[in-house]
Structure formats: structure tokens, C-alpha cells
C-alpha positions, 0 to 999 in steps of 0.5 A: 568531448575531452574524454573522447579526444584523449581516448582517440589520442591514446588509441593512435599511439598504441596503433603506431607502436604496434605498426612499428614493431611489426615492421621491425620484425621481418617475419610475420609481416603480413599477419602483423599488418592484418593485426594492425588493420583489425585493431584500427577497425576495432578502435574506430568502432570503440570511438564511435560507440563512446562518442555516440554514448557521449552525445546521447547522454547530452541529448537525452530528455528526461520525462517530466516529473508527475506532480501529485501535489494537487491530487494529494491536497485534494484528497486531504481536503476531502478527508478533512471534510468527511471528518468535520461532517462526521464530527457533527453526525457524531454528536447525534450518536452521543445524544442517542446514548443519553436518551437511552442512559448509555452515555456513561457506559464504557462498553460502548466507547467514550460517552457511549457513542458506539451504542447506536452502532450496537443497534446496527447490522450490516451485510456484505457479500464477497463471492460465495460468502455472505457476512452479516456483522452486528457490532457488540452482537453477533457476526456471521458468515454463510456460504452454500447453506452453511452458516458459522458464527465468527464472533460474539459480543464485543470488547475493546481491543484498543481504544485510544486518543489517536482515534484507534477503535478496534472491537474484538468479537470472540467465542465464535464457532470452532468447527473446521478451525485449527485445533478447534480454536473459536473464530474471532472477528476484529472490527476496525472502526474508521471515521465515515459519514455512514454505517458501512462495511468497507471490507472483510478479510481473513488475515489468518485461518478463522480470524477475520478483520472488518473495516467499518465506517462510522461517524462514531469514530470521528472523535474530535478530529479537525475541529 
């Protein structure tokens, strides 16, 4: 309110000065008087706007902040439960590798844990496209009766202690690809309670990204 009162006081001083000048000049008396009235009306409008803005600022109510903490904590708890259950399921994958003498075969990841995954094929339909993905085997895409191999076999693109398991399946069909470059598929494994294709996308022409859920990718988390 102090700012508003100072502004009003300043406007009154300016108006007094203009009115005195207009009366001192005997010519253009009427026009100066009109000018003074016009300025007076303008000043009143300015003061009303300023006061309204001042009161509206003081009376403004902010919308309450949405508290997402509970939701985020619940999501984290759910993820930890999935990982812990996945760890238990992962042990059966290691046992499966041992039964087949694959526990020391790094081709299938640490302790051969992905050997069981190599015995699995999953299918996913996206619009007119049908994908059949067999990790360490063959990945195929078909639509309208046409089929393309989009990856074969599999070598580890990344395999780190941070649970980043990415399998590269290359040497696919090159038909309709730029410069006849063979199709390739990268499978990104993430911790889950079952073997499942989460999503498939083409990040660039003839290169496919597959997000795959598996207990094999739950290595040692939240234990």
C-alpha cells in the first residue's frame, strides 16, 4: 500500500503543476483544462489498476502442491519386491544352466543364467507387424505375408555389474535396408518376474530395440 500512496501523491503533484501552467497561459485555456481532466481520469484508472493488482497479489491463493512422495515410495517398494522375487527365480535359471553343463559358458551370461532364456521365444504384435524373438537364436518380423530376419545368434553388447545386459543380434536380412546393410536387433534385458517382451521399436532404419523382461537380469539387486 505504501507504493500505491506514493504513486497517488506523485500524480496529484503532476496534475497541480499542469493546471497551474494552463491557467498562467491565457491562450489555449480550454484545451489545457481538457488536458488536465483527461490526465486526471487517466491517473484514476492507473491508480485503480495498481491497487487492484496490489490487492489481487495479496489475496491470491496458490493451488496446493501435489504430494507425490507416497506414490513414488510405493513404486519403489513395488520395484524392490519384483527384484527380490526375481532374484529367487534367477537361482532356478542358474540351476537349469548347471543341469545342462552351461554354468561356465559366458556366451549365456554370468553362471550361464541366460541359457534358459535362449530356450525361449516370444511373440508380440504391433499394428500390422508380428515379431517373433528368440534370444541367441533368430529374430523375425513379418507383415502382410512378408517375413524378414532382423537378427541372428547373439553377442553381448554390454554386460556390466550395474545389471546392464544388452544382447546384439546381427546379420539379419538386408532387403529394403539402406545400402543393403543387414538388419540388427538389440535386446535390452531388465529385471522381471517372467520372460516377456515389453516393447519393440525401430530407433533407426533396420535397427530394432527390444525391451525384454526376465528374472535372469535380476542379478544381486536388493538382496
